[in-house]
N, C-alpha and C positions, 0 to 999 in steps of 0.2 A: 502494499500498498502504499503509496508516494501524496506526504503531509505535505510537502513542499513545490507547488505551482504558479503558474504565473498565471495571470488573470487581467486580461484591458492593459498588458505590460506588467504591471505590477502584482510580487510579488507575494505571495500571501501561505502561509503554516494553519494548515488544522482550520482552512478557508476563513481564516481572518488576515486582514489586509494591515502588511507589517508598517505601510509607511504611513499609514492612517495613525495606528502607535504610538511608531517613533515621531509624528508631530506634538503627541501628548505627553511624551518621558523622553526624558532625556537618556542620549545615549551617552557609554555604552550599558545593555541590558541583556539581563536575561531571560527566556521568554518560554512559558512549560507550558503545556497545553494536556490541562486532566480527562479528554477520551482518549488522546492517546496512552496515556499515562496508566489508566483504566484496561483499556485497552491490550496492553500487551502485559499488566498483570493477568488478569485471567485467561489470555492466550497460555501464561506457563501454567495455571494453576487448573485450568480444566483439562490441560495435556496431561499433568500426570494423574489425574484421575480417568482421563479418555485410555494413558499406559497401566491401567490398572494395578498404580501404585500403593502401597496400604498406607492411608490415610496421611495423605503429606500434607506437612507443614511446613510453607513456605515462609521463610526467615531473610527480611529487606535487609540489604548489603545497606547500612546505614553513611558509614562511610564515601559510597558514591555517591548519596548527595543525601542529608540532614536536613533540610528545607522543613519546617514542622508543621505548614498546610500541605504538603506534600504527603506527607507519609500519616496524615491525619484521612488521607483517600485510600490508601493503602490500609491503614490498619481498619478501615469500614468494608474493604474488601475482603476482612479477613486475614491479612498481611500478619504476620510475627514478625521481627529483626534479631540481624546477627549487629551486633554492634564489637565494638573495640577498646573504649576507654568509659571511664564513667558516665563525661558528657553525654555520649551517643548515649546511654544507659537511660538519664535522666529524660532526654529526648525521645523516645520511643516512649516513655513512662507516660510523658506528658500530652502526647500524642492520641495515646487510647490503645497500645499497645498492649493486651498484658501481659503480666512478669513471665506465666509458664507459659509463652509464644517468644520467649528472648534465648538467646545463644550470645553468651558473652569467649567470646574468643580476643585471639593476641596475646604473644608474648610475654607482654610487661606489665598484666596485670599489678596497680597498688593493691598495699593492705587495706586502703583506706579504698578504694572502690569495691572491693571483693566483702569489704566489712557492711558495706551498702547496700551488696549486694545480696547478703545474707542476712540480713535486718525486713528486706521485701514481706510481707503478710503472705497468707499461706504456704503453697509448698513453694514457695521464690522461682528463680529463674529454674527455663524448661534442663536449662545447663549450663557451665561450666565447659569451655573446651580446652582443657588443659594442654599448656605445650612443654610444658618441662617437668623433671620429678620437683625441684625446690619450690613451682608456683600449686604441686598440689600437697605438698606439705606444707607449705604455711596456709592454705584454703583449710583443708584440716584442722589446723591449730587454733586462724579464729575462729570455724563454725564450735570447734569443741569449747575456744570461752565464750558462744555467745549460745550454747546448747542449741542447735540447730543444725542439722542434716546437708548437705550440700551434696547435691547434684553432678557426677563429672562425667563428661566426655574425653577421653581425649584423644584430641587430635592425631593419627597417626602421619607422620613424612613413611610415604610410600616410594620412595629413591627412584624418582621415573622423573624425565628431562618434555615438559609439553615445547610445540612449538609455538611458543610467544616472546614478547620483549625481557632478554637478561632480566631487569628489576621486576617483574610482575610474573614473575616466574616461583615459586613456591616451595615444591614436590620435593628437592632434591636436597641430600643431606647436608651439600654445605651454604643451602640457606638455615636460616634462623627458626622456621616454622614446626611444626610438629616434633614429634617422639616415633625415635624408630621402636621396630618392632619388638627388639630386644630390649627398649628402655622400657616400653608398654608391660608388654609379661612381666618385668620384672619385679614390678612393684605389688605385683596382683597377689602373692603369698605376702606383706611386709606387713604385718595389721597396724604401725604406728602409721600409715595413710591412711589408713578405712575405718581408725573408732568411731569420728563421724562424718564420712564422708561414702560416698555408693555411688557403683558405676553403671550407670544408664545409659551409655552410649559410647558411638567413637566415630568420627569425623574421618573426612577429606579433602584437603581442598589444593589444589595443585599449581592453581593461577589464575590471572583475569584474562580476558581478550581471547576466548580459545575457540579456534574456527576447526580444526584437526584433534576428533574426540579417539584415537588411537590410547592416548597414554593418559586422557580419562576412562575410559573403560580397561587399562589396566592399573591404574589408582583403583578402581572399586573391585576388580578382584582380590588385591593387595588389602583392602579392607576387609572384602569379608572372610581372607583367607586372616586374620586376626581378628575378628569378631569369634570365629569358632575356635580358635587356641585357646580367647579366653574363659571359656567356660561358661558363663556368665549372663543371666540374667538379662540382659541390656531389652531397654527400651525401644532405640532404634539408630537407625545407621543416618548418619548424615554428609549426604554425596556434594556437599560442598557449592559452590556457583563457580563462574568464570566465563559463563559462556558468551561467547562477542554474538561482536553486529558489525556489521556488515559497513565500515567508515571511507573504505577506498572504492570506488565502482567495482575495481578486479578482484575482490572480495566478497560480492556477491556472489559467485558460485560459490567457493565456498562456508559461504554460510550454514551450516548446522539448522535445519528446522526442528521445530518444536517438537514437532511426532516425533520423530529420528533421534531425538540425545535421549528420549524419554524410554521410547523405545530400546535404547541400548542400554540404560538405566537398568526395564524392569526386568531384561533378559537377563543381564549378567550376575542380579541381585539372586534371580530364579534358580539360576544351575550355578551361583558359585555361594550362595548362601539359606535361602528358602528350602529349596530338593533337601539342603544337608545338617537339618534343624528344626527343630519342632516350635522355638519361635519364629513369631511374626512381629519384627519388630517395626515401627512406621517409621517412614523412608521423611527425611528433611534439607529442606534445597536453600542455599544462601546464596539466588542471584541480587544482582546489584546494577549492572551495567545493562543486560538485558532488556529490564526493564523499566529505569529511566535513562538509559542512551539518546533515544528519538524523540523522547519526551518533551528538549529543550531545546531550541538555539542561541544561539548569543548576535547582539544586533550591536553593529559600531558605523560608524560614520566616518568619513573619507576626511584627515586634515591633511592632507597635499600631497604631490608626488613630487619625485626627487629623479631626475636623470647622472648613472657616473658613467659614462660611454655605455656599452651596451646593460647596464643593470638600469632596471626600472623598478625604482621602488613606492609603492603606496604604502604612506604612513596614516594608519589608524588611530582612530581615539582607545580602543582598547588595547589591554598587554597583557604580559604574558604572566604577572600579576593577577588578572582575570581569570586567564583558565590558560593550564600550563602543559599541558599532554603535549603541544607539538614539539616546545623546551624541551622539556620531560625527558619526551620517550620518543622524542624523534617524530611524532606519530601523525599520520593524516587526518584532516579535517576538510568535508568539500568547506569551498569558498564562494558563495552566490550573490549577486551582484541581486537589489534589491528592483531596481527597475528593467526591465530588460530590453538585452543590444545584439550584439553582435558581437561574437569576443573576437580583437583583433590584436592583441599581444601579448607577451608575455612580461610579465612582472611579478616582484615580490611583495606578498603583503606584511607590514610592517609595524608595530606598537612603538611605544615614545619610550618606554624600558633603555635603560641604560646598562645593555648587554645584548651582544650580536646575535644572540640565542632567539629574542624577540622576535619573532617570526612565526607568523602562522601557515605560511605556507612560498615557497621559494620556483621562480621558474614555471609560474597559474597563467594557464591562457584566457584570460577575463576580455572584459570592454572597455571604453577607455575609460576612463573615473575621475572625478572630477573634486572639489572641496566640497562638501557635502552633501555628498551622496553618499549612502545606504551603502551595505554591503554582510550578509551572514554569515557565521560560523558555522554547520551542519554540526547536528547529532551532539549536544554540550551538554545536556541533560543531566551526564554521571561525572566525576571527575571533576568538576566544571569548579562551582562557587567551595565545594569544599574542600575543594587542596587550591584556595585564591590569598591571597597575600594580601601586605601593605607595603610591596616592596618599593624601593621613591616613596616614599611617602604621599601614594594615591591610594583613594578611598572606595570601598569596596565596590560593586555595582551595583545599581537596582536588579533586583529580582521580582516576576511581573508571573500572576497565574490565570491564562484561562479558562474559567469555566466549561461546562458542557455546551450553556448555550450563549458562550464567545464573547463574554464577560470579564472584564476586565480587575483583576482584585492585586495590588501590591503586596507580598509577603516578607519582602524583605529590603526596606529603605536601601538609596544611595547613602554612602559613609560623602561627610565633607570634612574637613582639614578636625572639627571643634570633637570628631568620634573617635579622633587619633590618641592614640599614646607616645 
């Protein structure tokens, strides 16, 4: 489905006119669509159900976009949350996600964060996804002091190498994430870890922006093998997240369909776990990018042009502090002019930040752009605002949400200098 198209030579996003919106709101800004966000979540959730997966729990990866209004939408659809900090935990709870639908991942949970989570009412979190033996020891100690029982899920490091950027690959022993099989098994017979803790699940997450699922399948097989070796009555198998999107046109044919992804999970779990055990644990997911990336765009204004012999620079008012992925990962995002015109020249779209890496795209074939023209960066709903900063003492940009009726709402005001410290 193409949610970006021209009508009367003016670009529309989810059938809303971007030029009209930009006349009312100062650039740069993020614009999100509730309709697209909802469609993406339901596609994922319904895909899991259609594949026959047991009682699937979709835990939205908060790090991809923690805006409270967006998380509220997902909470109403039944989403849980995958969180990696105390701040994300509080945001998920404030947005209406019940504690029992939250998995707490991350290698650096602090004692303060652990205690806060353990004090939650009822059964507390769905799980602490434990990533080191020392972490397990600390959680058990905190639970003992509070006279609570911590729900533990080991994050397995399956020692696989997915085809993705090295900075977002997390499933090999050279990465800081997860525990090796031998370390997981070594804890099970040691009572000092389990006086106030209970093993309820196993998880695996091998990286982000995954387009090739061979490593995913191998990781799931390893997850099943270790789950059987624990010989424990686990409640769930957490298959992680990381399913990619087609940022680049060349990636569209590589993009795994939801039904294909779910079928791989279903058949792998059946063959390597369910058929060998009396247990029927539910399946937990941790998607982020696949849910929210295409639900957002970043709208920028051209400030000026600069010619340096054969190099044509188009300088825009958005910068790498606003959207970091191209600078950090050399990630591709389509750049689309808001006014339709014939592409006529190659240019570099760059921002105002004092870094050479502040570039949204090099050698892009675009129409001639002049000061005041608008251009959008596509598929910026994930890892945009959440990775932003105030570098160069720039205020963070506006965030706008368009509801199902195309009504706009400010969900994060643009910062000015008085907001900066």
